[in-house]
Every structure is written in C-alpha cells, then in structure tokens.
C-alpha positions in Angstrom: 21.0 17.4 -46.0 18.1 14.8 -46.3 15.1 16.5 -48.1 12.6 15.6 -45.5 14.6 17.3 -42.7 15.8 20.5 -44.4 15.1 24.0 -42.9 12.2 26.0 -44.3 13.3 29.4 -45.6 12.1 32.4 -43.4 10.4 30.4 -40.7 11.3 29.3 -37.2 11.6 25.5 -37.0 11.6 23.6 -33.8 13.8 20.5 -34.6 13.1 17.9 -32.0 15.9 15.3 -31.4 14.4 12.9 -29.0 16.4 10.2 -27.2 15.0 7.1 -25.9 14.2 6.8 -22.2 15.6 3.3 -22.3 18.8 3.9 -24.2 19.1 5.9 -27.4 17.2 4.7 -30.5 19.8 3.7 -33.1 18.5 6.3 -35.6 16.4 8.8 -33.6 13.6 10.5 -35.5 14.1 14.2 -36.1 10.7 15.8 -36.6 10.5 19.4 -38.0 7.9 21.7 -36.8 6.7 25.2 -37.8 5.0 27.6 -35.5 1.5 28.6 -36.3 0.9 32.1 -34.7 -1.8 34.8 -35.0 -3.9 33.3 -32.3 -7.6 34.2 -32.2 -8.2 34.2 -35.9 -11.7 33.7 -37.2 -13.1 30.7 -38.9 -13.1 30.5 -42.7 -16.5 31.9 -43.6 -16.6 29.5 -46.6 -16.3 26.4 -44.5 -16.6 27.3 -40.8 -13.1 25.8 -39.9 -9.7 27.3 -39.0 -10.2 29.4 -36.0 -7.6 28.6 -33.2 -7.3 30.7 -30.0 -3.7 29.8 -29.2 -0.3 29.5 -31.0 0.9 25.9 -31.7 3.4 24.0 -33.9 2.7 21.6 -36.5 4.8 19.2 -38.6 6.5 20.8 -41.6 5.9 17.5 -43.4 3.9 14.3 -43.3 5.5 11.6 -41.1 7.6 9.7 -43.6 8.3 6.2 -44.4 11.7 6.4 -42.9 10.4 7.8 -39.6 7.8 5.2 -39.3 10.3 2.5 -40.0 12.4 3.7 -37.1 9.3 3.4 -34.9 8.6 -0.1 -36.0 12.1 -1.2 -35.3 11.9 0.4 -31.8 8.6 -1.1 -30.7 7.3 -3.8 -33.2 9.8 -6.7 -32.8 6.6 -8.3 -31.6 3.8 -6.3 -33.3 1.1 -6.8 -30.7 -1.2 -4.0 -32.0 -0.7 -4.3 -35.7 1.5 -1.2 -36.4 2.7 -2.8 -39.6 0.3 -3.4 -42.5 1.6 -6.0 -45.1 0.4 -3.4 -47.8 3.2 -1.2 -46.8 5.3 -3.7 -48.7 3.0 -5.1 -51.4 1.1 -2.1 -52.7 3.8 -0.8 -55.0 1.8 2.5 -55.7 2.8 3.6 -52.2 4.9 0.8 -50.7 8.0 1.7 -48.6 8.6 -0.9 -45.8 9.7 -4.5 -45.9 9.4 -6.7 -42.7 11.6 -9.7 -42.2 11.9 -12.4 -39.4 9.2 -13.9 -37.2 7.2 -12.5 -34.3 9.5 -11.6 -31.4 12.4 -10.9 -33.9 10.8 -8.7 -36.6 12.9 -6.2 -38.3 11.9 -3.4 -40.8 13.7 -1.8 -43.7 13.0 1.0 -46.0 12.3 -0.3 -49.5 13.6 0.9 -52.8 10.3 1.3 -54.8 11.2 3.2 -57.9 13.8 4.9 -55.8 14.5 5.4 -52.1 11.1 5.5 -50.2 12.5 6.9 -47.0 11.3 10.5 -47.5 7.9 9.8 -48.9 4.9 9.9 -46.6 3.8 6.8 -44.8 0.4 5.4 -45.7 -1.8 2.4 -44.6 -1.8 3.9 -41.1 -5.2 3.9 -39.2 -5.8 6.4 -36.5 -4.8 4.1 -33.7 -1.4 3.5 -35.2 -0.9 7.2 -35.8 -1.9 7.8 -32.2 0.7 5.1 -31.0 3.4 6.9 -33.0 2.3 10.1 -31.2 2.7 8.3 -27.8 6.1 6.9 -28.8 7.4 10.3 -29.8 5.8 11.9 -26.7 7.5 9.4 -24.5 11.0 10.1 -26.0 11.3 7.3 -28.5 11.8 4.3 -26.2 12.5 0.8 -27.4 10.7 -2.4 -26.1 7.3 -4.0 -26.1 4.2 -2.1 -26.9 3.2 -1.1 -23.3 2.1 1.9 -21.4 5.5 3.5 -21.4 6.1 3.1 -25.2 3.0 3.1 -27.3 -0.1 2.5 -25.2 -0.1 5.8 -23.2 1.4 9.2 -23.4 -0.4 11.5 -25.6 -3.4 9.1 -25.8 -4.6 6.4 -23.4 -5.0 3.6 -25.8 -4.3 0.6 -23.5 -4.6 -2.0 -26.1 -7.4 -0.6 -28.2 -7.2 -1.0 -31.9 -10.9 -0.2 -32.8 -14.0 1.4 -31.3 -13.7 4.8 -29.6 -10.8 7.0 -30.3 -9.8 8.7 -27.0 -9.3 12.4 -26.6 -5.7 13.4 -26.1 -4.4 13.4 -22.6 -4.0 16.7 -20.8 -1.1 15.2 -19.0 1.3 12.5 -20.3 1.3 10.0 -17.3 5.0 9.1 -18.2 6.4 12.6 -18.1 3.9 14.4 -15.7 3.7 17.1 -18.3 1.5 18.0 -21.2 2.2 15.7 -24.2 4.8 17.0 -26.5 3.1 15.6 -29.6 -0.4 14.6 -30.6 -2.5 14.6 -33.7 -4.0 17.9 -34.8 -7.6 18.9 -34.3 -9.3 19.8 -37.6 -9.1 23.6 -36.9 -5.3 23.2 -36.2 -4.8 21.3 -39.4 -7.0 23.6 -41.4 -5.4 26.8 -40.1 -1.9 25.7 -40.9 -2.9 24.7 -44.4 -5.0 27.7 -45.5 -4.9 30.7 -43.4 -2.7 33.8 -44.2 -2.9 36.8 -41.8 -1.8 39.2 -44.5 -4.8 38.6 -46.7 -7.7 41.1 -47.1 -5.6 44.0 -46.2 -3.9 42.5 -43.2 -7.0 41.3 -41.4 -6.5 37.7 -42.5 -8.2 35.2 -44.8 -8.0 31.8 -46.3 -6.8 30.2 -49.5 -8.7 27.3 -51.3 -5.3 25.4 -51.6 -2.6 24.9 -49.1 0.0 26.2 -51.7 -1.2 29.8 -51.0 -3.4 29.9 -54.0 -7.1 30.0 -55.0 -6.1 28.4 -58.3 -5.9 24.7 -58.7 -2.1 23.7 -58.4 -0.1 22.3 -61.2 1.1 18.7 -60.6 4.3 18.3 -62.6 6.7 16.4 -60.3 9.4 16.8 -63.0 9.4 20.5 -62.3 9.1 20.6 -58.5 10.6 24.1 -58.1 7.7 25.8 -59.9 5.2 27.7 -57.7 1.8 26.3 -56.8 2.4 22.6 -57.4 1.0 19.5 -55.6 0.8 15.7 -56.1 -2.6 15.0 -57.2 -4.6 14.1 -60.5 -4.8 17.3 -62.7 -7.8 18.3 -64.9 -6.3 16.3 -67.8 -6.4 13.1 -65.6 -2.6 13.0 -65.3 -0.7 11.6 -62.2 2.0 13.8 -60.8 4.8 11.4 -60.8 4.2 9.9 -64.4 2.4 12.8 -66.1 0.4 9.9 -67.6 -3.4 9.1 -67.3 -2.7 5.4 -67.0 -2.5 4.0 -63.4 0.1 1.2 -63.3 0.0 -1.2 -60.4 3.8 -1.4 -60.3 4.5 2.3 -60.2 5.2 4.5 -57.2 3.0 7.6 -57.2 4.2 9.3 -53.9 6.5 12.2 -54.0 9.1 13.1 -51.4 7.8 15.4 -48.7 8.5 19.0 -49.4 9.7 18.3 -52.9 7.5 21.1 -54.2 9.8 23.7 -52.7 7.9 26.9 -53.8 4.5 25.6 -52.7 4.5 25.9 -48.9 1.6 27.3 -46.9 1.9 30.7 -45.3 3.4 29.1 -42.1 5.8 26.8 -44.0 4.1 23.5 -44.1 4.3 21.3 -47.2 1.9 18.8 -48.8 -1.3 19.8 -47.0 -2.6 19.7 -50.6 -2.2 16.3 -52.1 0.3 13.4 -51.8 -1.5 11.6 -48.8 -4.6 12.4 -46.7 -3.8 13.2 -43.1 -5.7 12.3 -39.9 -7.1 14.9 -37.6 -9.0 14.6 -34.3 -12.1 16.6 -35.4 -13.0 18.7 -32.4 -10.7 16.7 -30.1 -13.5 15.0 -28.2 -13.5 11.2 -28.0 -15.5 9.3 -30.7 -15.6 6.4 -32.9 -14.8 8.4 -36.1 -11.9 10.9 -36.9 -11.3 13.3 -39.9 -9.1 13.2 -42.9 -8.0 16.3 -44.9 -5.8 17.2 -47.8 -6.6 14.8 -50.4 -4.0 12.5 -52.1 -2.0 11.6 -55.2 -4.9 9.7 -56.8 -7.6 12.5 -56.5 -8.7 15.4 -58.6 -8.6 19.0 -57.5 -12.0 19.0 -55.9 -10.8 16.7 -53.2 -7.5 18.5 -52.4 -9.2 21.8 -51.7 -10.2 23.4 -48.4 -13.8 22.7 -49.2 -13.4 18.9 -49.2 -13.3 17.0 -45.9 -13.9 13.5 -44.6 -15.4 14.1 -41.2 -16.8 10.7 -40.2 -14.1 8.1 -40.9 -13.8 5.0 -38.7 -10.6 5.4 -36.7 -9.5 1.8 -37.5 -9.5 2.6 -41.3 -6.1 2.1 -43.0 -5.9 2.9 -46.7 -3.2 3.5 -49.5 -3.9 7.1 -49.3 -4.0 7.9 -45.6 -1.1 9.2 -43.3 -0.6 11.8 -40.8 1.4 14.6 -39.3 1.7 15.8 -35.7 1.2 19.0 -33.6 3.0 20.2 -30.6 2.5 23.0 -28.1 4.8 26.1 -28.5 7.6 25.3 -25.9 8.3 27.6 -23.0 11.5 27.5 -20.9 9.7 26.2 -17.9 8.1 23.5 -20.1 11.6 22.4 -21.3 12.8 21.9 -17.7 9.7 19.8 -16.7 10.2 17.6 -19.9 13.8 17.1 -19.3 13.0 16.0 -15.7 10.2 13.7 -16.9 12.1 11.8 -19.5 15.0 9.7 -18.2 16.8 9.9 -21.6 16.2 13.6 -22.0 15.0 15.8 -24.8 17.2 18.2 -26.8 15.4 21.1 -28.2 17.0 22.9 -31.2 15.5 26.1 -32.6 17.0 27.4 -35.8 16.2 30.1 -38.2 17.2 30.2 -41.9 18.0 33.7 -43.1 
C-alpha cells in the first residue's frame, strides 16, 4: 500500500473515494481522515487555542504532491487562476511537479527529485489555491475549466479571486445543496487535532507542546523513522532531518514522505503537524485578507514547530517553499451521505475502516 494512504493503527479513518461529476478522474484522489472527538474541550491555557465544541474530521496527512498533481491534471489544462507555481518544479529543496505543453493543453507529472516525490507534502500553495483544491474535492473531483462547478465555488465562493479578502467557508455548497464535505481547518480545529489529548491530567484533558504527543523537542533522524517522537525540522545541532547535515544544499530534497515517522502521531492519529511543511488555517473562520499558518517546517528550529509558535497574519496570496495544507470534513451522518449522493452526479463512495 502507498505510504500516504495507509491506515492508522487504532483509529477510525474515513477514506473518501470521490468520483468526478463529469466522468471519473483518471486517478481519483483518496484522502484519509481521522475523527477528532471529545467535543467541548477547553482551550490550551498556555496559548488560548484548541477548544472545539463539536466533533469533526481532519486529514491524516498533508495534501501530497501526488494528490495536487491529480488536481492540476483535472482542472489546469488552462491554468486560469495560477494553481501551478513554477517553483514546484525548479526549487529542488521541495520540488515535485513538472508541467509540460502550452496553455489549453498543459499536463502535469510527479517528479523524481531525489526519489519519488508523490507522497511528499505539496508546497508553494497560497491560501486561494488551497481553497480551490477544497472546492474541487467538495465538488467530487470534476474535470474541466476552472469554473463555479470545479474550483470557483463549493466550499468557498472564490469566483476568480486570487488575492485580497479570503472568504469564509460556505454553509452550503451551491453545487450539492448540502454542507461542503471539505474545507480548510480553523485554527482551533487544526490546533486541537495536533496537540490535545483527553487522557492527560488524570483524564480531564490537556495539551502537548509538540504534535508528536511530547513536551520534549522531537528527534529528527529521517534515517530512523520508526523511533518515537520524530519530526522533520532542524534540530538543536542545526542538522536537517533528511541529510543529518548542517549544510543546506540547493539541489537536495528536504521533504519527507507524509506519515514516514510512524511512531510520532498525535493523539487523534494525524502525522506531520510538527514540521515538514507549514499548513494553512482559516483563523476564526471569518472572512479576511489574512490567514494563519501553523506547524513549522523542514528548515526551522524547534521553537517554530511547537504549539506556542503561530503565524496569524499571513497574506492569503502568499506562496512559499514551506507552505502547504490539509483539509477538514464534518463527521458524516447517514442522512448526510444520502443528500451528498443526490447532489453529486458522479456519486461519492464513503468507506469507513478500522485497523485492529
């Protein structure tokens, strides 16, 4: 099984296999989710974040280079709204996608950049592109131009915007007449999934400093990924995880595959919420010109990958070598499945599995 799509031990995972409403995508994206329960938890007293009054689901992993490549091939033959950034090909520290052809006939392929890049996290994605990916997934992975039924509406009413105000998530997806199946997390949703553990403090709940279920800075040895409490960041000796060297090479890939640190999940079963790539969040969820980033990245020290570090005023049009995303979804109910199936012409298959 491909590493980015494997089950997470001891947790329910909702695996979503979405078929396009205009015919099946050649390689449909399979996006693994874990359920974040324990609704009504208190905020982390150290930071003021993490309280969420409802159960929800969040991506087990970052959205990967392979998944984003499938997205581009579905909707970016003519890349009207700049979903592809040329640095996804040229910045070899994080590169993973090559584009061929001319506008109207673009095609995209996963690069071999010091190994297969497909299961590494996508970067150079601004908030608007992440929101368009959310729309595409929420609409059932359709193919075609970037329009209101593919990328421009669904979870977010973008309608051509690539800068300025980032809209709040839609309460109803106009393409399905139901609540959107996917969106970007609020800061509290992201934070709770990363750091909260309801078994701490004698069962009354509490927060870790790192999303590896630890208050001690993780190790970062990518050559020993099965050790506990590991993450992709720069350790106290200034060493990068992939190379275990203090030297930054412009031709070296520094990303690790999502979930490679198999013994370093959060309480709820997410991976890489500490290190690898920063992830977008919607702050409070209200519309605004800025959005948040959390989690730190492969090129940053422990201070920046901990729960106390946040970027809370980032322009939504920012796209950097250390910026990617993961998605959230509501906990599905049987009635919701039927409404969704009715709303998407191609259908949505929900598979829930538990690994013993």
